[in-house]
N, C-alpha and C positions, 0 to 999 in steps of 0.2 A: 470491613468493619461490620460488627453486628448491627442489626436494624436499630436497636435501642441506642447504640452509640451515635448514630447519625442524629437521632432526636436530641440527645444531650449536647452534641456538638453544635447543632443549630441553635438550641436554646441559649447556650452560653455565649455564642457569637452575637445573638440578638441583644443580650444584656450589654455586651461591650459596645455594640452599635448605638444603643440608646444613650449610654454615657458619653460617647464621643460626639454624637449628634447634638447633644445638649451643649457641649463645649463649643462646637463649631457654629451653632445657631446664633451665638453672640456676634459673630463677624460676617456670616454669610446668610442671605435670605433663604426662606424655605424652598422656593422654586429653584434657585440656582444650586443650592445644596443637594436637593433631590435629583436634579439633572446630572450633577457631577458624580453622585453615587451610582446612578444608572449607567453613565458612560463607563465608569470603572467596571461595572458588572458585564457590560458588552465585551470589554477586553478580556475578561476572564471566561465568559461563556463561549465565545467564538472558538478558541482552540479546543475546548472540551468537546464541542459539537463536531469540529473537524476530525478529531481523533475517534470519537465514538460513532459518528454518523447518525442516521435516522431521518425520517421525514414525517410530514404531517398527514394524518389520515382523515377521511371524511368525518364530520361531527366535531371537529376541533374549533372551528371559527367562533361559534356563539359563546362557549365558555371562555375562550381566549380573550374575546373582546370585553366580556364582563370582568375578567380578572384585570385586564389593562385599565379599565375605567376605575375600578376600586383601588388598584395599586397607585395610580396617579393621585387620586383624591386623598387616600390615606397617607401617602408620603408627605403631602403638604400639611395635612392636619396634625400628624404626629410630631413633625418638627416644630410647628408653632406651639403645640401643647407642651412639649419638653422644654422649649425656650421660656415659656411663661410660667410653668408650674414646677412643682417639686417631683423629682424622679420617683420618690417613694409613694407618691399619690397617683400620678398619671399612669404609670405602668400597671399597678394593681387594678386600676379601673378597667383595664383591657380584659380582665377576667370576666367581664360582662359578655364577652364574645360567645362562649358556649351557652350562656343563659339565653341570649337573644336568639341563637340558632334553635334551641329547643322550643322556645315560645313561638318563633316564626314557623317552625314545622307544624306545630299544633294549630296555629291560626289558618294555615293553608290547607287544613284537612287531615293532617297526620294524627297519630295517636296522642292523647293527652299525656302530660308528664306523669310518671308513676309517683307514688308517695315518696320514694327515696329521692327522685329528681326534684319534686316539689320542695322537699326539705333543703336540697342543695341550692335551688333557686333562691329560697328565702335567706339562706346563709350568705350567699353572694350579695344579694341586695342589701341586707343588713350591714354587711361589711363595707359596701360602697357608701352607705349613708354614714357609717361611723367615721370613715375617712374624711368626711366633709364637716364633721361636728367641730365647732370652735367653742369650747366650753359647753354650754347647753343650747347653743344656737346652730342651726344647719345653714352653712354658707357654702354654696357651690360656685366656685369662681369659673372664669372663662376657660381655663385650661382643662378643668374637669369636664365641662361640656364638650370640648373638642375630643377629649379621650373617649367619652361615650360614643361620639360620632365615629371615631376610629374603630371602636369595638364592633359597631354595626357593620362597617365596611369589611373588617377582618372576617366576620362570620360569613359574609358573602364570598370573600376571596378563597377561604379554605375549601368551600364546596366547589366553586368554579375551577380552582386549580386541580382538585381531585378528579373532576370530570375531564378536564383538558389533558391531563397526564395519561388518560386511557387512550388517547388518540395521538400522542406526541411524546417523544422521549424527553426526559427532564432537561438535558443539555439544550435542545432546540427550543423548548418552551421557555426556558430561562433567557435564552438569547432573544427570542421574539419579544418577551415581556420587557426586558431591559432596554432593547432598542426603542420600543414604543414609549416607554417611560422617559427615556432620555429626550426623545423628540417632543413629546407632549409637555414635559416640564420645562424644556428649553424654550419652547414657544411661549409658555406662560411667563417665564422670566423675561423674555423679550418684550412681551406686551406690557409688562410691569416696569419697563425701562431698567431692568436689572441684568440685561444681557451681558453687559461688560463685566459683571461680577461672576460670570462663568469662569473667569480666570481667577484662581485662588489668590486671596490677599496675601501679601508678604507675611511670613511667619506662621502661616497655617498649613503649608504644604505637607509637612510631616504628619500633622494631625489628620489632615484630609486623607492621606495615603493609608493611615491606620484605620480610619473610618470606612474607607472603601473596602479594605481587606476584610474587616469584620462583617460588613454588609454582604459581601460576596460569599463568604463562608457560610453565613447564616442562611442566606437565600438558597444557595446551592445545596447545602446539607438538608434544608427543609424539603426541597423538591425530591431529593433522593429518599428521604424518610417517608414522604407521602406515597412513594411507590411501594414501600415495604410494610408499613404499619397502618393501622386504622387511624382515621382522622381523630377519633375520640382519644386514643392513647397519646397521639402526638400532641394534641391540644392540652391534655392534662399535664404532661411533663413540661411542655413549653411554658404554660402559665405558672406552674409551681416554681420552676427555675427563674422565670422572669420576675415574679413578685418578690421572692426572697432575695434575688440578686439586686433588684432595684432598691430594696430597703437598705441592704449593706452598702451598695455603691453610693446611694444618696447620702448616707451618713458619713462615709469616708471621704468621698470626692467633693461633695457640695455642702457638707456640714448641716445636713437636714436633721431635724429632731427625730430621735428613735424612741418614741414614747410607748408606754404600755398599751395605750389605746390604739395606736397605729399598728403595732405588732399583732395585737389581738384581732384587729379587723382583717389584716392580711391572712392570718392563720385560719380565721373563720371562712374567708373567701376561698382559700386553698382547699379546705375540706368540702366546701360547697361545690367547687368545680369537679372534684373527684366524684361526689354523689351524682352530679348531673351527667357526667360522661362515662363513668365506669359501671 
C-alpha cells in the first residue's frame, strides 16, 4: 500500500474508534475499556511480530517509556472526554496537538514560528475558542479541558514514537506498548475496584470486538505510516480526517448539532493545522 494510504487508513480507523469508544463508555469505565482495547492489540501485534521478526536496538528504552506513559494517560482521558462531551467538539480540539508541538519546540530553544505558522496557530486557537462559544459567552466544559490535555499528550507521543521506531520495528513496538498499556490500565482498573468489569458486560461484546478491531487497525497503520512519512504530513491528514469525520459522525450517530459556527470553526482549524505543519 502507498505510504499515504496507510495514513488515510489509520485516520479513518481512529474516527471509527472514537465513535465506538463513545458508545462503549456508557457501560464500561475508562480504565477497563482502555485495558480491553490494549489486550486486543496484544493479540493482533503478537502474530505480526512473530511473522516479521525484529528486535530492540540501543536507544529504544527512553522514548518507549515516554510513549507508554503518555499512551496510558491519554487513553484514560480521551475515553472520559468522549463520554462526557460531544464528538464534534472533543475530536476537533485535538488539532491543538501540532500547535502545542510547535510552541513547545520554540520554548525549549527551537526556531520561532514563521509568519505562516503563526497565522496557523492563530486560526487553530480561534477555532478552538469558537467551539466553546455558547451564544456570546465562552463556556469551556470539563470534556473540553480533558481534550486539551489529550492534545498535549498526543504531541509528546508522536515525537517519542517516531524516535522509538528508529530503534525498533513497528510490530514489536506496538506489541510492547500494547502489553504495557494493558498491564498499566488493568492495574488502574483493579485499584478503582473495577477489575471485575474487565469482563465485557452482556450485550456489549460485538461492539467491543468492533472497537478493538478499529483500534488495532488505527494504531498499527499509524506505526507503519510513521515509518514511511514525515510526522508533519501524517498529523495534517490525521487531523483533517478526524475533525471532518467527527462532525459527520457526531451529527449522524449522536444527533449533535451541525451549526454554521461549528463547521466554520473546524474548517478554520483545519486550515490552521495545514499552515503549521506544511
